[in-house]
Phi, psi and omega in degrees: 000338178287336182260332185236144174276118182254116181305131177084359180239132181239147173273135178272169181302124179302338180294341178298325186218073185303143179085002180234159173300154179305138177290154181250141177241129171279098189273338181219164180301325181294342176296331176295320177293318178300317180295319179298324179293339177262016177068025175286132176249311183260140173243126181240151180231155173280176175268019179215169180248154187296334181284345180209056192289345180280349182234101181300147181245017173201160176233128188243136174239119183255108181278112187246104184287137176275178179301134178092357179267125178272169184295323179299324178293325176295316179299313180296318179298322179294320177296323178295319177299314179300317182299319180290319177299321178297319177300326179278358181081022183254132175289150181223131178243146189244140169214152173290154180272342188084353179242236183268335190240206182225155177248130173248124188239131179250115177286136186239150163291144181281087185238320189249160178280175185297316183297321180295314180295317179296316180298321179291319178298323177296319179298321177298312182295318180296324177297315179296320180293326177287321186283322182232065186293341179286347181246320191241153173224148183254003180252137179281171179105134183305322183292331183281340186245020175299124180073011181219173177251125172273119175271103187282106176265353183293344175299346186266005178276157178297126181093347177281154182226163176227144178306130183288152172303137180077005175278141168285161177246137184278071180209165182308133181095340180050059176295160181240139173277120190230131174294135180224162173277152177299328180295341180274348185306314182298336183269357180284141181268349181167177178294340177248045180304320175251144179231175176305327182282341184238357187296340179300335181285350184248348190298325181296330178289326176054223182267012183307322179299340180249025183304327183270007188300306187298315183283354179269357181306131189232150171285161186256351189304313183295320179294320177299317180294319181297326181272351184074029182274133177243131180289144177284000000 
């Protein structure tokens, strides 16, 4: 994109991510076609928007099952994460990852910086790993999560990304990341429940499962206090 003008795709200010090539924004629908012509399969997004990039507006938890973990355990683990977030007074929205796991997303008011949000998400995961160690682990790496689920909070760091809703995944089967209702969780067959070959059956539903997402954005102060989290 630095050499060619791609219709519908814009380069963002290099100052957003110093030391890296300018980030790209799919600014119009035709940008999806331009990206496809450049062999792009996956689209990833940050936890912030360009108009207020210093203050993330979501917190993401990526449930990544380790070796030996079955899908039912992923479903149960995801419900446990939701239950704890609810106890903290935080709204939680669900989507398939298009891969092995699930994404739980908390919409936030733009109040805190990246380090604070990441540190708080880490505190949540560490609490769950301490409380339910037979199910969860807070350390990344395949060896650390054998027989357990790693709740990946690292998605919340500055510069980290998560597969966007409706993005295909560049892996066998070409799974799609799809927004779903919590009531649909028991009926999902896996993180790649929908694929490029079957996603047409879901398109009419669109983003309806997340209709309340924007108005659900919440401040974190009360949740931080409930967990006993202190900002650095």
